[in-house]
N, C-alpha and C positions, 0 to 999 in steps of 0.2 A: 392290385384293382387298377384297370385299364386307363381310367381317366382322373384318376385321384390327384395328380400333381396338377393338372389343368386346373380342376376345381379349386383345389387349395389355392392357387395363384389368383382365380377370381374372386375367391371370398377375402383372402388376406389384401386385395386392391380395391375391395367395395365394389366391385364391378358385377352385382347380382344381376342385375338387367341384361347384362352382356352374356350371363350364361343360357339365357333362353337363345339367343342369336347364335351363339355357338353352338348348341345342340341342334339348331336348324341345318348345320352343316354336316351330321352325323347320320347316319343309318337310323331309320325310325326304330327298328328293331333292336338297337344299342340306347334309346332314350330310357327305358326303365331300368337297365343296367347302371345308367347316369345317376339316375334318380336316387336308386340303392345307395349307390357311392356316395352322394349328398346327403343321404340319410343318416349313413355311418359316420361320414364327417361332422354333421350336426351332433350325433351322438356322444362323438369324442369330445366336440366344445362343450356340451351340456355338461358331461362328467367334469370336466374343468371348470365350469363357471356357475354351475348350476341355474342359468338363466331360464326361467319361466318362459320365455317367448321362443326360444330354442326348442323347448320340449313341445310347445304347441307345434311347430312346425315340424317334430318328429311324428307327432300323433297325426297330422295332415298327410303326411307321406304314406302313413299305416293305410289310409283309405285310398288316398291316390293313386298309388302305384298300381295297386291291382287292378283298379278302374281303368287306368291309363294303359295298362298291358292288355287288357280284353280289348279295348278299344283299338289299339294297333293292330292285334292279331285278327279281330274282325276286319278291320280294312285290308289288311294282307289277304283273308281269305276273299273279300269282296273281289280283290285286284286279280286273284288266281280263278275264281269262277269267271268274272269278265273273259279273262284270256281263253279259258275253255270254251265258253260260249262263241266268242269271236271265231275259234278253231272249228267248232261244230258247225257254225254259219258257213264258213268257207267250204267244209267237206260236204255240205248240202247243195251249197250252190257250185259245187265241181259237178255233183251228180245231176243236177238240174240241167247243165252245161251239155253233159255227157248225154244225156237222156234227149235232150233237143237235137243235137247232132246226130245221135240215132235215129229218132223219128224223122228228121230232114231226109237222111240218107234214105230211108226206107221209101218215103214218098217218091224222091226222086228215081230210087230204083223202079218203083212201080211205073213210073211215066217213062223212062228210057226203055224199060224191058217190055212195055206195051203189055203189062198185066191187066188181066179183068177189070181190075178197078182204076186203071189209068186215068180215065176221064174223070171219076170222083177224085183221085187225088190231084188232077190238075186244078180243079175248082178248090180242094183243099190249101194247095201250094199258094195260089193266088191269095186266098183268105190270109194265110199266115204271114205271107209277105205284105200285105197290105197293113195288118196289124203291127208288124215289124217297123214298116215305115212310120206308121202313126205314133210309134212310142219311140220313134227314135235309135233303134236297134237294128235295123236292115243294113243287111252288108250283101251288095250283089254277088259278091265272090261266093259266098253261102249257096246260091241257085243258079250259077252261071252254067252248071250242066243241063239246065232245063229252059235256059232264057233263050 
């Protein structure tokens, strides 16, 4: 048992409140193991003393530990889902950036090469640049070839 000695020391010193502070320094996935070890220690104390208050604590842990464990796992799952969502958002943003660069390149190539739609592309470029300026993302370097 990984935390047995520390838990026994807390119990022997009457530092029950400090157990929770100490647990806060441990990984959350270890908390249920700590509670199980504490419950096992309480069983040993109960076997020695027959104290009904200790039995109540043991019974409390019978329902508390599974609920706590489920909560910790749900929290970890939520964290993992959040990380995956952020990563997916970053991928989408990268695709948007790539598409924007590709569209800008197409517009400028049409203008530079004097394609049949060059006039329409000039108008579109002006509208896009105005929109970029309005939203604060305009960068002259992106359009320098046609300015």
